N, C-alpha and C positions, 0 to 999 in steps of 0.2 A: 532470498534469491533462490530460484529453482536449481536443483541439483541435476547435472547432466546425466542422462541415463541412456542405456543402449537400446537398440531397435527392438530386441526381444522383450525387454522390460516395458517398452512403450506399447507393444502388442498386448502384454498382460494388463496394463492399466486400461487400455482401450476396451478389452473384454469385460473388465470389471465396471467400466463406465456404462457399457451396454447392458450389464446384468447387475443392477444396483442391489438386488437381493443377496448377492454374494455368489461366489463360485469356489469349489473345492480345488485342491491341488490336482486331483485326478481329472476333474472337468477341464481345467486349464491345459493340462498335459494332452488330453485328447483333442481339444480344439486346435492347439498349435502343433500337434503331432511331434512332441518332444518328450523326453523321459520325465518321470516323476521327480527324479533327483535334480534334474536341471531346473524344474519349476521351483523346487524347494530352495535352491540356491538363489534364484532370482527373487523369490518371496522374502528371503532373509535380508537381502540388500534393500528391497523396496520398503520393508517394514522398518528397518533401521533409519531410512531416510524420511520416514513418517508418511509415506504415501498410501499404505494399506494397513489393515488391522484385522485380527481375528473377529469373526462375526458369530452368527448363530450356528448351532449344531444341526446338521441335516441328517435325518434318519435314513438309513439304508438297510439292505438285507442283513448286513453285519452290524458292527458297532457304529454309533453316530460319528460323523466326520465334520470337521470345522469348515465352514464357508467363510472366505475372506471378502472384505468389502473395502472400498476406497474411504480414506479419511477426508477431511476437508481439504488438506493439502493435496491429496490425490485428485480431488475434484478440480482444485485450482490449477493443477498441472496443465490442464487443457486450456487453450487460449480463450479469453473472454474479451469481447470488444464493447467497451463502455463509452468511448469517446464520441461516437456518432450520436448516441442517445443523449449524452450530456450537452453536446452542441445543439441538438434539437430543442432541448428544454431551455438552455440559456438564450438562444436566439429568440424564442417565443417570449420569454420573460422580458428581454430587453426591448422587443418591439411593443409589448403591452405596457411596460412601465415607463419607457424612455430611459435614456442613458443615465441621467442624474438619479432618478429613483431606483434604477437597476443597481447603481453603485451603492446607494443607501441600503438596499436590500442585502447586498453582499456584506456590508458592514454589520448589519443586524445579525446575519447568519454567523459571522465571525464572533460576535458577542455571545451568541448561544454557546458556541464551542468554548470560548474563554471562560464562561461561567462554570462549565463542567470541569475545566482544568484548574481554576483558581484555588480550590482547596489544597491542591498539591503545592502551590506557590506561597501559601499563607505562612507567615512568620519566618520567611527566608530573606536574607539580605540580597543585594543586587547580584553579587557574584554567584550565589547559589541559584538565583532565579535564571540567570543566563545559562548556567550549566544544565539546569533542568529543561529550559526551553530548547537547547540544542539537542537534547535527548528526544524530546517530543517531535522536533522537526525531522530528526533522523528516522524516527519510527514512521513518519509520514512519507519519507523518501527524499527529503530535500538535500541531504548531504551537506549540512551546514557547519560553519566554523566561525570563530571570532577573528576579527582583524582590526586594523586601525587605518583610518583614512590617511592619505599621503599629505593632505593639506595641513590639518590641525591635529592629527593623531587622535581624532575622536574614535571611540569604540564603535565597531560596526559588526553586523552579522552578515556573513556571505553564504549564499546557497549556490552550489554549482549544478544543481539539478532542479529545474522547474517541473513540478509534478503535473502541471496542466499546461505545458508549453504551447501546444497547438491551440488550445482553447483561449489562452491569454493573448495569442497573436490575433485572434478574431475578436476578442472582447477584453480590451485593456483594463476595464473596470474590475476584472478578477483580482488584480493586484491589491484592491481595497480590502479584500478578505485577509491577505497576509499582513498588511500594514495594521489593520485593526486588531488582529489576533496578537501579534507581537507586542504592540503598544499596550494592550489590555493586560496581558499576563505579566509584563515587566513594570507596569504602572509608570511608564516613561514615554514621552513623546519621541517619535522616530520620523526619519525622512528616508524615503526610498531613493537611493542615489544611482542605482543601476538595475537594469531589467533585461533578462535574456530574451524576452519576447520582442524587445525593441533593438536587439542586436548586440547586447553586452555579453561578456563571457560568463558573468555571474549575476545573480540578483543580490543586491546589497541594501541593507537597512541600517542607517546610521542613527545611533542613539543621541538624543539631544539633552541638554541641561545636565550634563554629567558633573 
């Protein structure tokens, strides 16, 4: 989660975004018309938050001075809009393949990811697999937890954040990706019993054959 920063620090990051080769403290101070000490204090906070890093040494009339650059986190601080592009691709795929083949493609894609993850799940019992799966899902942004169904107390995975909610509302086949991935890494059949894209408060996947 991005750390909230002040307007002056935002200005510094914006200057560094526009000058990816790096800027020195003096150059930032001159551009923003603030003191060198003020820039140094802002730099200390931004570096601690992982947004910038010391870069190359710039030669001047005196001794070389350090130019600072944005880290990957600093670059990612600025908004990036992927949803429209993903929607364009998915809509074209669905139109080209048809709904059934589109769902099969997403299952295949989930299989590719599960194959990459499976070595982590090898030689683990079901409880360990579930714990690891929740970690993987949290890393992806799902905010997942274990629960039990009210009817037969079957074990279920609940996710309170659908990481592609808008896309899933347009293309319900996307849920096939989640179902295939969860089923594959757990080596267990599952049933999706709730879906946020269809109005539920959570996405729920109930484990079968426990």
